[in-house]
mmCIF file as gemmi writes it, N, C-alpha and C atoms, coordinates in Angstrom:
data_model
loop_
_atom_site.group_PDB
_atom_site.id
_atom_site.type_symbol
_atom_site.label_atom_id
_atom_site.label_alt_id
_atom_site.label_comp_id
_atom_site.label_asym_id
_atom_site.label_entity_id
_atom_site.label_seq_id
_atom_site.pdbx_PDB_ins_code
_atom_site.Cartn_x
_atom_site.Cartn_y
_atom_site.Cartn_z
_atom_site.occupancy
_atom_site.B_iso_or_equiv
_atom_site.pdbx_formal_charge
_atom_site.auth_seq_id
_atom_site.auth_asym_id
_atom_site.pdbx_PDB_model_num
ATOM 1 N N . MET Axp A 1 ? 0.85 -1.175 0 1 0 ? 1 A 1
ATOM 2 C CA . MET Axp A 1 ? 0 0 0 1 0 ? 1 A 1
ATOM 3 C C . MET Axp A 1 ? 0.901 1.246 0 1 0 ? 1 A 1
ATOM 4 N N . TYR Axp A 2 ? 0.544 2.203 -0.848 1 0 ? 2 A 1
ATOM 5 C CA . TYR Axp A 2 ? 1.326 3.436 -0.979 1 0 ? 2 A 1
ATOM 6 C C . TYR Axp A 2 ? 0.492 4.664 -0.645 1 0 ? 2 A 1
ATOM 7 N N . GLN Axp A 3 ? 1.186 5.694 -0.262 1 0 ? 3 A 1
ATOM 8 C CA . GLN Axp A 3 ? 0.617 7.034 -0.121 1 0 ? 3 A 1
ATOM 9 C C . GLN Axp A 3 ? 1.162 7.811 -1.324 1 0 ? 3 A 1
ATOM 10 N N . TYR Axp A 4 ? 0.318 8.619 -1.974 1 0 ? 4 A 1
ATOM 11 C CA . TYR Axp A 4 ? 0.729 9.337 -3.178 1 0 ? 4 A 1
ATOM 12 C C . TYR Axp A 4 ? 0.687 10.848 -2.952 1 0 ? 4 A 1
ATOM 13 N N . LYS Axp A 5 ? 1.551 11.527 -3.684 1 0 ? 5 A 1
ATOM 14 C CA . LYS Axp A 5 ? 1.606 12.994 -3.641 1 0 ? 5 A 1
ATOM 15 C C . LYS Axp A 5 ? 1.784 13.474 -5.082 1 0 ? 5 A 1
ATOM 16 N N . MET Axp A 6 ? 0.981 14.449 -5.475 1 0 ? 6 A 1
ATOM 17 C CA . MET Axp A 6 ? 1.075 15.015 -6.821 1 0 ? 6 A 1
ATOM 18 C C . MET Axp A 6 ? 1.533 16.466 -6.729 1 0 ? 6 A 1
ATOM 19 N N . VAL Axp A 7 ? 2.462 16.823 -7.617 1 0 ? 7 A 1
ATOM 20 C CA . VAL Axp A 7 ? 3.008 18.174 -7.65 1 0 ? 7 A 1
ATOM 21 C C . VAL Axp A 7 ? 2.84 18.714 -9.067 1 0 ? 7 A 1
ATOM 22 N N . GLN Axp A 8 ? 2.113 19.801 -9.186 1 0 ? 8 A 1
ATOM 23 C CA . GLN Axp A 8 ? 1.916 20.422 -10.497 1 0 ? 8 A 1
ATOM 24 C C . GLN Axp A 8 ? 3.158 21.219 -10.867 1 0 ? 8 A 1
ATOM 25 N N . VAL Axp A 9 ? 3.629 21.034 -12.097 1 0 ? 9 A 1
ATOM 26 C CA . VAL Axp A 9 ? 4.802 21.762 -12.58 1 0 ? 9 A 1
ATOM 27 C C . VAL Axp A 9 ? 4.405 22.546 -13.82 1 0 ? 9 A 1
ATOM 28 N N . PRO Axp A 10 ? 5.144 23.612 -14.133 1 0 ? 10 A 1
ATOM 29 C CA . PRO Axp A 10 ? 4.809 24.416 -15.317 1 0 ? 10 A 1
ATOM 30 C C . PRO Axp A 10 ? 4.92 23.604 -16.606 1 0 ? 10 A 1
ATOM 31 N N . ALA Axp A 11 ? 4.08 23.927 -17.562 1 0 ? 11 A 1
ATOM 32 C CA . ALA Axp A 11 ? 4.121 23.25 -18.857 1 0 ? 11 A 1
ATOM 33 C C . ALA Axp A 11 ? 5.354 23.663 -19.66 1 0 ? 11 A 1
ATOM 34 N N . LYS Axp A 12 ? 5.892 24.825 -19.351 1 0 ? 12 A 1
ATOM 35 C CA . LYS Axp A 12 ? 7.071 25.331 -20.061 1 0 ? 12 A 1
ATOM 36 C C . LYS Axp A 12 ? 8.097 25.826 -19.056 1 0 ? 12 A 1
ATOM 37 N N . VAL Axp A 13 ? 9.347 25.527 -19.338 1 0 ? 13 A 1
ATOM 38 C CA . VAL Axp A 13 ? 10.457 26.033 -18.536 1 0 ? 13 A 1
ATOM 39 C C . VAL Axp A 13 ? 11.076 27.168 -19.336 1 0 ? 13 A 1
ATOM 40 N N . GLN Axp A 14 ? 11.111 28.352 -18.753 1 0 ? 14 A 1
ATOM 41 C CA . GLN Axp A 14 ? 11.633 29.512 -19.472 1 0 ? 14 A 1
ATOM 42 C C . GLN Axp A 14 ? 13.085 29.768 -19.081 1 0 ? 14 A 1
ATOM 43 N N . VAL Axp A 15 ? 13.91 29.99 -20.09 1 0 ? 15 A 1
ATOM 44 C CA . VAL Axp A 15 ? 15.315 30.341 -19.878 1 0 ? 15 A 1
ATOM 45 C C . VAL Axp A 15 ? 15.685 31.455 -20.845 1 0 ? 15 A 1
ATOM 46 N N . ARG Axp A 16 ? 16.705 32.18 -20.491 1 0 ? 16 A 1
ATOM 47 C CA . ARG Axp A 16 ? 17.203 33.218 -21.395 1 0 ? 16 A 1
ATOM 48 C C . ARG Axp A 16 ? 17.976 32.549 -22.529 1 0 ? 16 A 1
ATOM 49 N N . ALA Axp A 17 ? 17.863 33.105 -23.712 1 0 ? 17 A 1
ATOM 50 C CA . ALA Axp A 17 ? 18.498 32.505 -24.889 1 0 ? 17 A 1
ATOM 51 C C . ALA Axp A 17 ? 20 32.307 -24.674 1 0 ? 17 A 1
ATOM 52 N N . LYS Axp A 18 ? 20.657 33.262 -24.034 1 0 ? 18 A 1
ATOM 53 C CA . LYS Axp A 18 ? 22.111 33.14 -23.843 1 0 ? 18 A 1
ATOM 54 C C . LYS Axp A 18 ? 22.468 32.023 -22.86 1 0 ? 18 A 1
ATOM 55 N N . ASN Axp A 19 ? 21.497 31.582 -22.023 1 0 ? 19 A 1
ATOM 56 C CA . ASN Axp A 19 ? 21.757 30.52 -21.059 1 0 ? 19 A 1
ATOM 57 C C . ASN Axp A 19 ? 21.242 29.158 -21.531 1 0 ? 19 A 1
ATOM 58 N N . HIS Axp A 20 ? 20.681 29.107 -22.736 1 0 ? 20 A 1
ATOM 59 C CA . HIS Axp A 20 ? 20.077 27.872 -23.25 1 0 ? 20 A 1
ATOM 60 C C . HIS Axp A 20 ? 21.134 26.808 -23.519 1 0 ? 20 A 1
ATOM 61 N N . GLU Axp A 21 ? 20.947 25.635 -22.879 1 0 ? 21 A 1
ATOM 62 C CA . GLU Axp A 21 ? 21.869 24.52 -23.088 1 0 ? 21 A 1
ATOM 63 C C . GLU Axp A 21 ? 21.161 23.316 -23.698 1 0 ? 21 A 1
ATOM 64 N N . GLY Axp A 22 ? 19.83 23.313 -23.688 1 0 ? 22 A 1
ATOM 65 C CA . GLY Axp A 22 ? 19.085 22.215 -24.279 1 0 ? 22 A 1
ATOM 66 C C . GLY Axp A 22 ? 18.62 21.155 -23.295 1 0 ? 22 A 1
ATOM 67 N N . ASN Axp A 23 ? 19.044 21.242 -22.048 1 0 ? 23 A 1
ATOM 68 C CA . ASN Axp A 23 ? 18.645 20.239 -21.057 1 0 ? 23 A 1
ATOM 69 C C . ASN Axp A 23 ? 17.897 20.852 -19.875 1 0 ? 23 A 1
ATOM 70 N N . GLU Axp A 24 ? 17.355 22.027 -20.074 1 0 ? 24 A 1
ATOM 71 C CA . GLU Axp A 24 ? 16.714 22.754 -18.978 1 0 ? 24 A 1
ATOM 72 C C . GLU Axp A 24 ? 15.536 22.007 -18.367 1 0 ? 24 A 1
ATOM 73 N N . ALA Axp A 25 ? 14.728 21.362 -19.191 1 0 ? 25 A 1
ATOM 74 C CA . ALA Axp A 25 ? 13.573 20.632 -18.662 1 0 ? 25 A 1
ATOM 75 C C . ALA Axp A 25 ? 14.037 19.484 -17.774 1 0 ? 25 A 1
ATOM 76 N N . ALA Axp A 26 ? 15.06 18.76 -18.21 1 0 ? 26 A 1
ATOM 77 C CA . ALA Axp A 26 ? 15.583 17.64 -17.418 1 0 ? 26 A 1
ATOM 78 C C . ALA Axp A 26 ? 16.174 18.126 -16.1 1 0 ? 26 A 1
ATOM 79 N N . VAL Axp A 27 ? 16.913 19.206 -16.138 1 0 ? 27 A 1
ATOM 80 C CA . VAL Axp A 27 ? 17.51 19.758 -14.917 1 0 ? 27 A 1
ATOM 81 C C . VAL Axp A 27 ? 16.423 20.213 -13.953 1 0 ? 27 A 1
ATOM 82 N N . TYR Axp A 28 ? 15.402 20.87 -14.478 1 0 ? 28 A 1
ATOM 83 C CA . TYR Axp A 28 ? 14.302 21.329 -13.63 1 0 ? 28 A 1
ATOM 84 C C . TYR Axp A 28 ? 13.591 20.153 -12.97 1 0 ? 28 A 1
ATOM 85 N N . LEU Axp A 29 ? 13.213 19.141 -13.778 1 0 ? 29 A 1
ATOM 86 C CA . LEU Axp A 29 ? 12.51 17.983 -13.219 1 0 ? 29 A 1
ATOM 87 C C . LEU Axp A 29 ? 13.385 17.212 -12.231 1 0 ? 29 A 1
ATOM 88 N N . GLU Axp A 30 ? 14.663 17.115 -12.522 1 0 ? 30 A 1
ATOM 89 C CA . GLU Axp A 30 ? 15.582 16.441 -11.603 1 0 ? 30 A 1
ATOM 90 C C . GLU Axp A 30 ? 15.598 17.14 -10.247 1 0 ? 30 A 1
ATOM 91 N N . SER Axp A 31 ? 15.572 18.465 -10.257 1 0 ? 31 A 1
ATOM 92 C CA . SER Axp A 31 ? 15.574 19.204 -8.988 1 0 ? 31 A 1
ATOM 93 C C . SER Axp A 31 ? 14.285 18.951 -8.201 1 0 ? 31 A 1
ATOM 94 N N . ILE Axp A 32 ? 13.143 18.871 -8.902 1 0 ? 32 A 1
ATOM 95 C CA . ILE Axp A 32 ? 11.862 18.589 -8.238 1 0 ? 32 A 1
ATOM 96 C C . ILE Axp A 32 ? 11.88 17.184 -7.637 1 0 ? 32 A 1
ATOM 97 N N . VAL Axp A 33 ? 12.337 16.211 -8.41 1 0 ? 33 A 1
ATOM 98 C CA . VAL Axp A 33 ? 12.367 14.823 -7.944 1 0 ? 33 A 1
ATOM 99 C C . VAL Axp A 33 ? 13.315 14.678 -6.755 1 0 ? 33 A 1
ATOM 100 N N . ASN Axp A 34 ? 14.5 15.265 -6.837 1 0 ? 34 A 1
ATOM 101 C CA . ASN Axp A 34 ? 15.464 15.162 -5.731 1 0 ? 34 A 1
ATOM 102 C C . ASN Axp A 34 ? 14.974 15.874 -4.472 1 0 ? 34 A 1
ATOM 103 N N . GLU Axp A 35 ? 14.298 16.997 -4.649 1 0 ? 35 A 1
ATOM 104 C CA . GLU Axp A 35 ? 13.74 17.729 -3.502 1 0 ? 35 A 1
ATOM 105 C C . GLU Axp A 35 ? 12.76 16.847 -2.722 1 0 ? 35 A 1
ATOM 106 N N . HIS Axp A 36 ? 11.894 16.146 -3.431 1 0 ? 36 A 1
ATOM 107 C CA . HIS Axp A 36 ? 10.9 15.296 -2.765 1 0 ? 36 A 1
ATOM 108 C C . HIS Axp A 36 ? 11.505 13.977 -2.282 1 0 ? 36 A 1
ATOM 109 N N . ALA Axp A 37 ? 12.541 13.511 -2.963 1 0 ? 37 A 1
ATOM 110 C CA . ALA Axp A 37 ? 13.225 12.283 -2.532 1 0 ? 37 A 1
ATOM 111 C C . ALA Axp A 37 ? 13.866 12.485 -1.158 1 0 ? 37 A 1
ATOM 112 N N . ARG Axp A 38 ? 14.359 13.681 -0.886 1 0 ? 38 A 1
ATOM 113 C CA . ARG Axp A 38 ? 14.947 13.973 0.435 1 0 ? 38 A 1
ATOM 114 C C . ARG Axp A 38 ? 13.921 13.808 1.555 1 0 ? 38 A 1
ATOM 115 N N . ASP Axp A 39 ? 12.635 13.958 1.212 1 0 ? 39 A 1
ATOM 116 C CA . ASP Axp A 39 ? 11.568 13.791 2.198 1 0 ? 39 A 1
ATOM 117 C C . ASP Axp A 39 ? 10.967 12.387 2.163 1 0 ? 39 A 1
ATOM 118 N N . GLY Axp A 40 ? 11.622 11.467 1.443 1 0 ? 40 A 1
ATOM 119 C CA . GLY Axp A 40 ? 11.179 10.08 1.427 1 0 ? 40 A 1
ATOM 120 C C . GLY Axp A 40 ? 10.224 9.709 0.315 1 0 ? 40 A 1
ATOM 121 N N . TRP Axp A 41 ? 9.962 10.623 -0.615 1 0 ? 41 A 1
ATOM 122 C CA . TRP Axp A 41 ? 9.042 10.346 -1.724 1 0 ? 41 A 1
ATOM 123 C C . TRP Axp A 41 ? 9.801 9.754 -2.893 1 0 ? 41 A 1
ATOM 124 N N . GLU Axp A 42 ? 9.266 8.705 -3.473 1 0 ? 42 A 1
ATOM 125 C CA . GLU Axp A 42 ? 9.833 8.062 -4.653 1 0 ? 42 A 1
ATOM 126 C C . GLU Axp A 42 ? 9.114 8.593 -5.888 1 0 ? 42 A 1
ATOM 127 N N . PHE Axp A 43 ? 9.9 8.979 -6.908 1 0 ? 43 A 1
ATOM 128 C CA . PHE Axp A 43 ? 9.291 9.412 -8.166 1 0 ? 43 A 1
ATOM 129 C C . PHE Axp A 43 ? 8.492 8.253 -8.742 1 0 ? 43 A 1
ATOM 130 N N . TYR Axp A 44 ? 7.282 8.543 -9.218 1 0 ? 44 A 1
ATOM 131 C CA . TYR Axp A 44 ? 6.427 7.5 -9.766 1 0 ? 44 A 1
ATOM 132 C C . TYR Axp A 44 ? 6.165 7.711 -11.26 1 0 ? 44 A 1
ATOM 133 N N . ARG Axp A 45 ? 5.675 8.913 -11.642 1 0 ? 45 A 1
ATOM 134 C CA . ARG Axp A 45 ? 5.365 9.177 -13.043 1 0 ? 45 A 1
ATOM 135 C C . ARG Axp A 45 ? 5.043 10.652 -13.265 1 0 ? 45 A 1
ATOM 136 N N . ILE Axp A 46 ? 4.945 11.019 -14.543 1 0 ? 46 A 1
ATOM 137 C CA . ILE Axp A 46 ? 4.52 12.368 -14.938 1 0 ? 46 A 1
ATOM 138 C C . ILE Axp A 46 ? 3.317 12.204 -15.857 1 0 ? 46 A 1
ATOM 139 N N . ASP Axp A 47 ? 2.276 12.994 -15.605 1 0 ? 47 A 1
ATOM 140 C CA . ASP Axp A 47 ? 1.07 12.947 -16.422 1 0 ? 47 A 1
ATOM 141 C C . ASP Axp A 47 ? 0.713 14.339 -16.916 1 0 ? 47 A 1
ATOM 142 N N . GLU Axp A 48 ? 0.129 14.379 -18.101 1 0 ? 48 A 1
ATOM 143 C CA . GLU Axp A 48 ? -0.439 15.619 -18.627 1 0 ? 48 A 1
ATOM 144 C C . GLU Axp A 48 ? -1.939 15.554 -18.394 1 0 ? 48 A 1
ATOM 145 N N . ILE Axp A 49 ? -2.479 16.619 -17.843 1 0 ? 49 A 1
ATOM 146 C CA . ILE Axp A 49 ? -3.909 16.674 -17.557 1 0 ? 49 A 1
ATOM 147 C C . ILE Axp A 49 ? -4.477 17.913 -18.24 1 0 ? 49 A 1
ATOM 148 N N . GLY Axp A 50 ? -5.501 17.718 -19.041 1 0 ? 50 A 1
ATOM 149 C CA . GLY Axp A 50 ? -6.169 18.838 -19.693 1 0 ? 50 A 1
ATOM 150 C C . GLY Axp A 50 ? -7.31 19.342 -18.826 1 0 ? 50 A 1
ATOM 151 N N . VAL Axp A 51 ? -7.37 20.636 -18.653 1 0 ? 51 A 1
ATOM 152 C CA . VAL Axp A 51 ? -8.433 21.268 -17.874 1 0 ? 51 A 1
ATOM 153 C C . VAL Axp A 51 ? -9.188 22.212 -18.794 1 0 ? 51 A 1
ATOM 154 N N . SER Axp A 52 ? -10.503 22.013 -18.907 1 0 ? 52 A 1
ATOM 155 C CA . SER Axp A 52 ? -11.334 22.858 -19.762 1 0 ? 52 A 1
ATOM 156 C C . SER Axp A 52 ? -11.92 24 -18.959 1 0 ? 52 A 1
ATOM 157 N N . LEU Axp A 53 ? -11.763 25.183 -19.498 1 0 ? 53 A 1
ATOM 158 C CA . LEU Axp A 53 ? -12.317 26.393 -18.879 1 0 ? 53 A 1
ATOM 159 C C . LEU Axp A 53 ? -13.367 26.955 -19.816 1 0 ? 53 A 1
ATOM 160 N N . LYS Axp A 54 ? -14.542 27.165 -19.3 1 0 ? 54 A 1
ATOM 161 C CA . LYS Axp A 54 ? -15.597 27.74 -20.129 1 0 ? 54 A 1
ATOM 162 C C . LYS Axp A 54 ? -15.738 29.218 -19.804 1 0 ? 54 A 1
ATOM 163 N N . SER Axp A 55 ? -15.699 30.027 -20.833 1 0 ? 55 A 1
ATOM 164 C CA . SER Axp A 55 ? -15.948 31.45 -20.638 1 0 ? 55 A 1
ATOM 165 C C . SER Axp A 55 ? -17.434 31.691 -20.864 1 0 ? 55 A 1
ATOM 166 N N . GLY Axp A 56 ? -17.87 32.864 -20.595 1 0 ? 56 A 1
ATOM 167 C CA . GLY Axp A 56 ? -19.261 33.19 -20.823 1 0 ? 56 A 1
ATOM 168 C C . GLY Axp A 56 ? -20.024 33.489 -19.545 1 0 ? 56 A 1
ATOM 169 N N . PHE Axp A 57 ? -19.375 33.445 -18.405 1 0 ? 57 A 1
ATOM 170 C CA . PHE Axp A 57 ? -20.025 33.73 -17.128 1 0 ? 57 A 1
ATOM 171 C C . PHE Axp A 57 ? -20.592 35.146 -17.123 1 0 ? 57 A 1
ATOM 172 N N . LEU Axp A 58 ? -19.793 36.088 -17.608 1 0 ? 58 A 1
ATOM 173 C CA . LEU Axp A 58 ? -20.243 37.483 -17.649 1 0 ? 58 A 1
ATOM 174 C C . LEU Axp A 58 ? -21.472 37.617 -18.55 1 0 ? 58 A 1
ATOM 175 N N . ALA Axp A 59 ? -21.461 36.88 -19.644 1 0 ? 59 A 1
ATOM 176 C CA . ALA Axp A 59 ? -22.597 36.946 -20.563 1 0 ? 59 A 1
ATOM 177 C C . ALA Axp A 59 ? -23.867 36.419 -19.913 1 0 ? 59 A 1
ATOM 178 N N . ALA Axp A 60 ? -23.748 35.45 -19.041 1 0 ? 60 A 1
ATOM 179 C CA . ALA Axp A 60 ? -24.923 34.907 -18.353 1 0 ? 60 A 1
ATOM 180 C C . ALA Axp A 60 ? -25.495 35.926 -17.383 1 0 ? 60 A 1
ATOM 181 N N . ILE Axp A 61 ? -24.635 36.742 -16.789 1 0 ? 61 A 1
ATOM 182 C CA . ILE Axp A 61 ? -25.086 37.756 -15.831 1 0 ? 61 A 1
ATOM 183 C C . ILE Axp A 61 ? -25.645 38.978 -16.548 1 0 ? 61 A 1
ATOM 184 N N . VAL Axp A 62 ? -24.951 39.407 -17.558 1 0 ? 62 A 1
ATOM 185 C CA . VAL Axp A 62 ? -25.354 40.606 -18.3 1 0 ? 62 A 1
ATOM 186 C C . VAL Axp A 62 ? -25.893 40.149 -19.658 1 0 ? 62 A 1
ATOM 187 N N . GLY Axp A 63 ? -27.216 40.054 -19.758 1 0 ? 63 A 1
ATOM 188 C CA . GLY Axp A 63 ? -27.873 39.475 -20.926 1 0 ? 63 A 1
ATOM 189 C C . GLY Axp A 63 ? -27.503 40.072 -22.265 1 0 ? 63 A 1
ATOM 190 N N . PHE Axp A 64 ? -27.321 41.374 -22.316 1 0 ? 64 A 1
ATOM 191 C CA . PHE Axp A 64 ? -27.053 41.984 -23.617 1 0 ? 64 A 1
ATOM 192 C C . PHE Axp A 64 ? -25.691 41.595 -24.176 1 0 ? 64 A 1
ATOM 193 N N . LEU Axp A 65 ? -24.791 41.096 -23.348 1 0 ? 65 A 1
ATOM 194 C CA . LEU Axp A 65 ? -23.489 40.662 -23.834 1 0 ? 65 A 1
ATOM 195 C C . LEU Axp A 65 ? -23.544 39.258 -24.433 1 0 ? 65 A 1
ATOM 196 N N . ALA Axp A 66 ? -24.649 38.563 -24.218 1 0 ? 66 A 1
ATOM 197 C CA . ALA Axp A 66 ? -24.763 37.183 -24.694 1 0 ? 66 A 1
ATOM 198 C C . ALA Axp A 66 ? -24.569 37.084 -26.197 1 0 ? 66 A 1
ATOM 199 N N . SER Axp A 67 ? -25.051 38.057 -26.916 1 0 ? 67 A 1
ATOM 200 C CA . SER Axp A 67 ? -24.904 38.008 -28.367 1 0 ? 67 A 1
ATOM 201 C C . SER Axp A 67 ? -23.472 38.312 -28.798 1 0 ? 67 A 1
ATOM 202 N N . ILE Axp A 68 ? -22.745 39.033 -27.982 1 0 ? 68 A 1
ATOM 203 C CA . ILE Axp A 68 ? -21.36 39.39 -28.307 1 0 ? 68 A 1
ATOM 204 C C . ILE Axp A 68 ? -20.403 38.28 -27.87 1 0 ? 68 A 1
ATOM 205 N N . MET Axp A 69 ? -20.634 37.777 -26.666 1 0 ? 69 A 1
ATOM 206 C CA . MET Axp A 69 ? -19.738 36.764 -26.093 1 0 ? 69 A 1
ATOM 207 C C . MET Axp A 69 ? -20.387 35.387 -26.196 1 0 ? 69 A 1
ATOM 208 N N . GLU Axp A 70 ? -19.918 34.579 -27.113 1 0 ? 70 A 1
ATOM 209 C CA . GLU Axp A 70 ? -20.413 33.216 -27.205 1 0 ? 70 A 1
ATOM 210 C C . GLU Axp A 70 ? -19.665 32.384 -26.182 1 0 ? 70 A 1
ATOM 211 N N . GLU Axp A 71 ? -20.351 31.371 -25.684 1 0 ? 71 A 1
ATOM 212 C CA . GLU Axp A 71 ? -19.699 30.49 -24.726 1 0 ? 71 A 1
ATOM 213 C C . GLU Axp A 71 ? -18.628 29.698 -25.454 1 0 ? 71 A 1
ATOM 214 N N . GLN Axp A 72 ? -17.402 29.858 -25.002 1 0 ? 72 A 1
ATOM 215 C CA . GLN Axp A 72 ? -16.274 29.184 -25.622 1 0 ? 72 A 1
ATOM 216 C C . GLN Axp A 72 ? -15.582 28.316 -24.586 1 0 ? 72 A 1
ATOM 217 N N . GLU Axp A 73 ? -15.003 27.235 -25.047 1 0 ? 73 A 1
ATOM 218 C CA . GLU Axp A 73 ? -14.282 26.335 -24.163 1 0 ? 73 A 1
ATOM 219 C C . GLU Axp A 73 ? -12.806 26.382 -24.515 1 0 ? 73 A 1
ATOM 220 N N . LYS Axp A 74 ? -11.975 26.575 -23.518 1 0 ? 74 A 1
ATOM 221 C CA . LYS Axp A 74 ? -10.54 26.623 -23.717 1 0 ? 74 A 1
ATOM 222 C C . LYS Axp A 74 ? -9.925 25.511 -22.871 1 0 ? 74 A 1
ATOM 223 N N . THR Axp A 75 ? -9.062 24.711 -23.484 1 0 ? 75 A 1
ATOM 224 C CA . THR Axp A 75 ? -8.407 23.636 -22.749 1 0 ? 75 A 1
ATOM 225 C C . THR Axp A 75 ? -6.95 24 -22.531 1 0 ? 75 A 1
ATOM 226 N N . SER Axp A 76 ? -6.511 23.905 -21.302 1 0 ? 76 A 1
ATOM 227 C CA . SER Axp A 76 ? -5.117 24.157 -20.943 1 0 ? 76 A 1
ATOM 228 C C . SER Axp A 76 ? -4.496 22.854 -20.472 1 0 ? 76 A 1
ATOM 229 N N . ALA Axp A 77 ? -3.228 22.657 -20.813 1 0 ? 77 A 1
ATOM 230 C CA . ALA Axp A 77 ? -2.511 21.454 -20.394 1 0 ? 77 A 1
ATOM 231 C C . ALA Axp A 77 ? -1.699 21.75 -19.138 1 0 ? 77 A 1
ATOM 232 N N . TYR Axp A 78 ? -1.799 20.866 -18.184 1 0 ? 78 A 1
ATOM 233 C CA . TYR Axp A 78 ? -1.02 20.955 -16.951 1 0 ? 78 A 1
ATOM 234 C C . TYR Axp A 78 ? -0.255 19.65 -16.779 1 0 ? 78 A 1
ATOM 235 N N . TYR Axp A 79 ? 0.895 19.733 -16.145 1 0 ? 79 A 1
ATOM 236 C CA . TYR Axp A 79 ? 1.712 18.547 -15.922 1 0 ? 79 A 1
ATOM 237 C C . TYR Axp A 79 ? 1.83 18.304 -14.424 1 0 ? 79 A 1
ATOM 238 N N . VAL Axp A 80 ? 1.656 17.042 -14.053 1 0 ? 80 A 1
ATOM 239 C CA . VAL Axp A 80 ? 1.677 16.65 -12.651 1 0 ? 80 A 1
ATOM 240 C C . VAL Axp A 80 ? 2.723 15.547 -12.475 1 0 ? 80 A 1
ATOM 241 N N . VAL Axp A 81 ? 3.637 15.77 -11.533 1 0 ? 81 A 1
ATOM 242 C CA . VAL Axp A 81 ? 4.63 14.77 -11.186 1 0 ? 81 A 1
ATOM 243 C C . VAL Axp A 81 ? 4.08 14.016 -9.984 1 0 ? 81 A 1
ATOM 244 N N . SER Axp A 82 ? 4.011 12.693 -10.09 1 0 ? 82 A 1
ATOM 245 C CA . SER Axp A 82 ? 3.477 11.866 -9.008 1 0 ? 82 A 1
ATOM 246 C C . SER Axp A 82 ? 4.618 11.189 -8.257 1 0 ? 82 A 1
ATOM 247 N N . PHE Axp A 83 ? 4.488 11.212 -6.95 1 0 ? 83 A 1
ATOM 248 C CA . PHE Axp A 83 ? 5.443 10.56 -6.059 1 0 ? 83 A 1
ATOM 249 C C . PHE Axp A 83 ? 4.685 9.584 -5.191 1 0 ? 83 A 1
ATOM 250 N N . ARG Axp A 84 ? 5.39 8.608 -4.643 1 0 ? 84 A 1
ATOM 251 C CA . ARG Axp A 84 ? 4.748 7.676 -3.728 1 0 ? 84 A 1
ATOM 252 C C . ARG Axp A 84 ? 5.749 7.233 -2.67 1 0 ? 84 A 1
ATOM 253 N N . LYS Axp A 85 ? 5.188 6.764 -1.547 1 0 ? 85 A 1
ATOM 254 C CA . LYS Axp A 85 ? 6.013 6.139 -0.521 1 0 ? 85 A 1
ATOM 255 C C . LYS Axp A 85 ? 5.13 5.154 0.237 1 0 ? 85 A 1
ATOM 256 N N . PRO Axp A 86 ? 5.731 4.101 0.741 1 0 ? 86 A 1
ATOM 257 C CA . PRO Axp A 86 ? 4.951 3.105 1.481 1 0 ? 86 A 1
ATOM 258 C C . PRO Axp A 86 ? 4.298 3.739 2.71 1 0 ? 86 A 1
ATOM 259 N N . GLN Axp A 87 ? 3.113 3.257 3.035 1 0 ? 87 A 1
ATOM 260 C CA . GLN Axp A 87 ? 2.414 3.768 4.226 1 0 ? 87 A 1
ATOM 261 C C . GLN Axp A 87 ? 2.913 3.053 5.461 1 0 ? 87 A 1
């Protein structure tokens, strides 16, 4: 039996062009994994999770905007690093 912990990480790692080495994502993830390993968490996996956001709330409140603002759905990708440790 395991206990699990999920940590959301940015979808993009930003670096300055002059500092670009090509391994920034790996270095960033390694730091996250090692940080949690010090607390006894074992790296388990990384997942991408899509979250849909619907706009149009304002249009529902203010009726005259309904014709201007159509309800639109926007999906954003988030990445979650999963860790586990025995209970």
